[in-house]
C-alpha positions, 0 to 999 in steps of 0.5 A, spaced: 486 548 485 486 542 491 486 537 485 492 540 482 496 539 488 494 532 490 496 530 483 503 534 483 504 531 490 503 524 487 508 525 481 513 527 486 513 521 490 512 516 485 518 519 481 523 518 487 526 511 488 523 507 493 527 505 499 525 498 498 520 494 494 518 487 493 513 483 489 508 480 494 502 474 493 496 472 496 499 465 496 506 467 500 502 471 505 497 465 507 503 460 507 506 465 512 499 465 516 497 472 514 491 474 511 491 477 504 487 484 504 487 485 497 482 483 491 488 481 487 492 475 488 499 480 488 502 487 488 508 490 488 510 493 495 514 500 496 516 504 501 519 511 501 522 516 506 522 511 511 514 511 512 510 512 506 508 505 504 504 503 497 502 497 493 502 497 486 497 493 482 496 493 474 500 500 474 496 504 479 500 505 486 495 506 491 496 508 498 497 503 504 498 508 510 496 515 512 503 517 510 502 515 503 495 518 503 498 525 505 503 524 499 497 524 494 497 517 492 490 514 490 485 510 495 486 503 496 479 502 496 478 499 489 483 493 491 481 493 498 478 486 500 471 486 504 471 482 510 468 475 509 462 474 513 461 481 516 454 484 517 457 491 517 461 492 510 468 491 514 474 491 510 480 486 511 485 489 516 491 492 512 496 491 518 500 485 516 501 488 509 503 495 511 508 492 516 511 488 510 511 495 507 515 498 513 519 492 513 522 494 506 524 501 509 531 503 510 533 505 517 534 512 518 541 514 519 
């Protein structure tokens, strides 16, 4: 039953209109001096309810923060880039991408 609840939560979240959305690219991020954390060269960032941040790649909307995880969005793991040169299988920090997504959120009234 737990899986059904997760699917339901995800369906509800993705049916909502995002507060904001924006196409982002590796090139633009790197041009701004930021580190691109995904294996793909682009993604569609979305923010819902002032705090739920997701990235859509190839039609799948992935969680970028814990709020999106609670809403049942799939894990970012399949598209999350490995940190270069790390002997510990670390991933690239998602912070700058999350910050960009939070920036799309509407200011609470």
